[in-house]
N, C-alpha and C positions, 0 to 999 in steps of 0.2 A: 432471529432478527428481533423478537420482542420478548416480553416477560421480564422477570427479575423482581427483586425486593424493593427497588426504588422507583417503581413505575414500570412502564412498558418499553424500557430502553435496551433490553437484551442482557444476555449473560455469557460467560465463558464457563464451560462445564467439563467434567471428566466422567466418562462412562466406563465403569469397571467391567471386566469379562462376566462377572456375576449378574450384571444388569443394574448395579447400584449407581445412581447418579449423584455426583457431588458438584455443587455450584462453587466454582473457584473465584468468580468475580461477578458482581451484579452492577451493570452500568447505571449511572445516575444522571446522565445528560451532560453534566459539566466535564465528565471524563470520557465522553463518547456516547453514541447511541446508534442503534441499528447496525450491529456487526453482520456483514453479509458473507465474507470470505472465510476460508479455512485459516488455520494458524500454521506457523512454522516454528520449529524448535531448534535451538542451538545446542552445542555439545555440553553446555552446562545445565541444560534442562529449562532454560528460559523460553517462554512462548512469546511470539510477536504476532500482531494482527492489526487490522484497520477497522474503523467504524465509518459508516457513510455520513452520519450526522453527529451533532453534539460537539463537545469540546469548547474551548474558549471562544472560537469564532463561529460555532454552530454548524460548520460544514465538514466535520470529520476529524478523526485523529489517527495517529499511529501509536500503538501502545506496546508495553512490555509487561509480562506477568512472570515473576520469578517463582521457582518451586515452593518457596515459603509463602506464596500468595501476595507478595508485595507487588502492587500495581503502580506503574508509572506511565504517564502520557509522555511519549518521546517527541511528538510534534502535534500541535493543534493547528489545523488548517484555518486560515483567516478569510475574512470576507473578500479581501483584495485577491486572494488566490482562487476564490469561488470554486473550490474543489469538492469532489464527492468520490473519495476512494472506495470503490465497491469491490476491488480485486484484492487478493492476498499479496504477500510480499515474497521476495527471494532475498537471500543473503550471500555475500561473497566471503572469501576466507579472511578478510580484514574486519568483518563485522558490519560492513555497510549494508543497508537495506535498500531495495529497489522496488518501485511500484508504479502504478498508473492511477490517474484520476480521470473520471468520466467527464468532468467539466473543469473550468478554470484555465489558467495559463494566459498567455499574452493575447490569444484570440478566442478565449472562452470555449475552446473545442477539446480540452483535455491535455494532460501532460504525462510525461515519464519523469520520475523524480528519483533522487538519491538522498538518503538520510544517513549521515556518518555517525559513528559511535559517539562523537563529541557533541552531537546535536545539530551539526551544520546541515541545513536543508538546501538542496540544489535542484532546480528544474533542469533536467538534461535536454528536454525537448518540449516545446509547446506546439500542439497540432494547430493547423490553420485551415482546415477543410480540404484544401487542394492536396495536402499530404496525408489526409486521414482525419478522423474526428471521433470523439467520444469513446475512447478505449475503456471498456469495462471488464475486460479479461486481464489476467495477470501476465507476467513476463516469464520467459524461459531464458536460460543462459547456456551457451555452448562451452566446450572445454577451454577455449581461449579467454572467455569472459564476455563475449558479445551478447547483447540482449536482443530478444526478438519478441514480437507481439503482433496483435491484430487490432483493427478498428472496424466497427460494423457500418460506418458511414464515412463519407468524404472520399477523397481520391479523384482521379480523372473521370471515372464513370459514376461516382457518387455512392458506390456500393461497398466501400471500405477498402482497406489496404492491409498488406503484410509489411511490417517495418522492421528495420534493424538499427540498433544503436551500437556502433563499432566501439570497442573498448580495448585498451591495452593495460597490462599489469603495471602498476605504479608503486612498487615497494610496499611498505607497511600501511600506506593509506588506501590500498585497494586499487580499484580500477579508475583509469582516466577514460572518459567516454565522450563520443560525439555522435550526433544523429546522422543517419544515412537512410532516409525513407526509400522504400521500393514501390 
């Protein structure tokens, strides 16, 4: 979560079986800060992750780190989104990234989002407390492509929900999804 050459913003590192630690990227605040979740890796060796803070809007980023250590902010959450992505990402076969934000969205209770390879950011669902609130865990995906997750609060009893985002395969663009809270 902290440390790094540019202050206490965090790092991405590699730990070799020998125990040697290599810093692959040191966050500087403008490119993200406070990475909480683990990374995912695509078949080309690119790493993807999120930061809870930092970026252009100060409220988190989604980033890509190539094997040659080229770092790119793919999405910088903005103040209007009021987001805080604390969870990791999942990726579909078309390269779309899916994740959750603990806050933000239309009701400021968190979101499920999709980030397409072309940079298009889409909120798939904004939680409204009655259907759940503040998801800080990641998503899982079934073999059809449906997304599932949990929230620690909200719902009819206030103690959280298990939710589903129903998805269907949509050719080269990946999944077409709609929410279906449980």
